[in-house]
C-alpha positions in Angstrom: 89.0 168.6 134.2 89.3 165.7 131.9 88.2 162.0 132.9 91.3 159.5 133.7 91.7 157.0 131.3 90.6 153.9 132.5 92.9 150.9 132.1 91.7 147.7 131.4 94.1 146.2 134.3 91.8 148.2 136.6 88.4 146.7 135.7 87.6 143.8 137.5 87.2 140.7 135.7 85.7 138.0 137.8 82.6 138.0 135.9 84.1 137.9 132.7 86.4 134.9 133.4 83.5 133.0 134.5 81.3 133.7 131.6 84.2 133.1 129.2 84.9 129.7 131.2 81.4 128.3 131.1 80.8 129.2 127.5 84.4 127.2 127.1 82.9 124.5 128.9 79.6 124.6 126.9 81.3 124.9 123.9 83.4 121.8 124.3 80.1 119.8 124.1 78.6 121.5 121.3 78.0 119.7 118.1 80.1 121.5 115.0 77.0 123.5 113.7 76.7 125.1 116.9 80.5 125.5 117.3 80.9 126.9 113.9 77.6 129.6 114.9 79.2 130.9 118.1 82.6 131.0 116.7 81.4 133.2 114.2 79.1 135.3 116.5 82.1 135.7 118.9 84.4 136.8 115.9 82.0 139.5 115.2 81.4 140.6 118.8 85.3 141.1 119.1 85.4 143.2 115.8 82.5 145.3 117.1 83.9 145.9 120.6 87.4 146.7 119.5 86.8 150.4 119.2 85.0 150.6 122.7 86.5 151.5 125.8 88.4 148.8 128.0 85.6 149.1 130.8 82.5 148.8 128.3 84.5 145.6 126.5 84.5 143.8 129.5 80.9 144.4 130.3 80.2 143.5 126.3 82.4 140.6 126.4 80.9 139.1 129.6 77.0 139.7 128.3 77.9 138.2 125.2 79.3 135.0 126.8 76.2 134.7 128.8 73.8 135.1 126.3 75.7 132.8 124.0 75.4 129.9 126.6 71.7 130.7 127.7 71.0 131.0 124.1 72.4 127.8 123.0 70.9 126.0 125.7 67.6 127.0 124.6 68.0 126.2 121.0 69.1 122.6 122.1 66.1 122.2 124.4 64.1 123.2 121.6 65.6 120.6 119.3 64.4 117.8 121.9 61.5 119.1 123.2 58.6 117.4 121.9 55.8 119.6 120.0 52.6 119.4 121.1 49.9 117.6 118.7 47.3 119.9 117.5 45.3 117.3 115.7 46.3 119.1 112.6 48.1 116.9 109.7 50.8 118.6 107.5 
């Protein structure tokens, strides 16, 4: 018996829509270097998932947008977080 083909319209997109919306809000306030990096990674992700089944594409995109926001926030906090003093000079 052949597996029924899943159509993208049949996949719940609530998680993807929320993740992409959060990503777009975060990118609106990001600096130009962060925007460029995220744009390049988003393009690479789209090329990577293009040949996958639609349900897997939705999961991959959702994970991508969630991780991009999380990683971008971590990079921003790492840049402003003061480094502990070790007493050693450079």
